[in-house]
C-alpha positions in Angstrom: -27.7 158.9 180.7 -27.3 155.2 180.4 -24.1 153.5 181.4 -22.6 150.4 179.9 -21.5 147.6 182.2 -19.1 144.7 181.5 -21.2 141.6 181.3 -18.6 139.6 183.1 -17.6 141.7 186.1 -20.6 144.0 186.1 -18.5 147.1 186.6 -19.5 150.3 184.7 -17.0 150.9 181.9 -14.8 153.9 182.3 -13.4 156.0 179.5 -9.9 154.7 180.0 -10.8 151.0 180.3 -9.4 148.8 177.5 -12.3 146.8 176.1 -13.2 144.4 173.3 -16.1 144.7 170.9 -17.5 141.3 169.9 -19.6 140.3 166.8 -22.8 141.1 168.6 -21.6 144.6 169.7 -21.0 143.7 173.3 -18.3 145.6 175.1 -16.2 143.5 177.5 -13.1 144.3 179.5 -10.0 142.8 178.0 -9.1 141.4 181.4 -12.5 139.7 181.7 -12.7 138.1 178.3 -12.0 134.4 178.0 -13.7 133.5 174.7 -12.2 132.9 171.2 -10.6 136.0 169.7 -12.1 135.3 166.3 -15.4 136.7 167.7 -13.8 140.1 168.4 -14.2 142.8 165.9 -12.3 145.7 167.6 -10.2 146.6 170.6 -9.4 149.9 172.3 -10.4 152.1 175.2 -14.1 152.6 175.9 -13.7 156.2 174.9 -12.0 155.4 171.5 -14.6 152.8 170.6 -17.6 154.9 171.7 -16.3 157.7 169.4 -15.7 155.3 166.5 -19.1 153.6 166.6 -22.2 155.7 166.3 -24.4 153.1 168.1 -22.3 153.6 171.3 -22.2 157.4 171.3 -25.5 157.8 173.2 -23.9 155.9 176.1 -20.8 158.0 176.6 -20.9 159.4 180.2 
């Protein structure tokens, strides 16, 4: 199964990590994000967002 990594710190996202989903469907740790917040479409734990968005469900580990 594939694992999603934060593009900034390169760590594998864990179910309890708080992440942001941006307009191009990239998941980034909240602590790593430094861009403008108008590009963010959702925020929550990795588990919450992966259950909410079908395109992320295949990556849940």
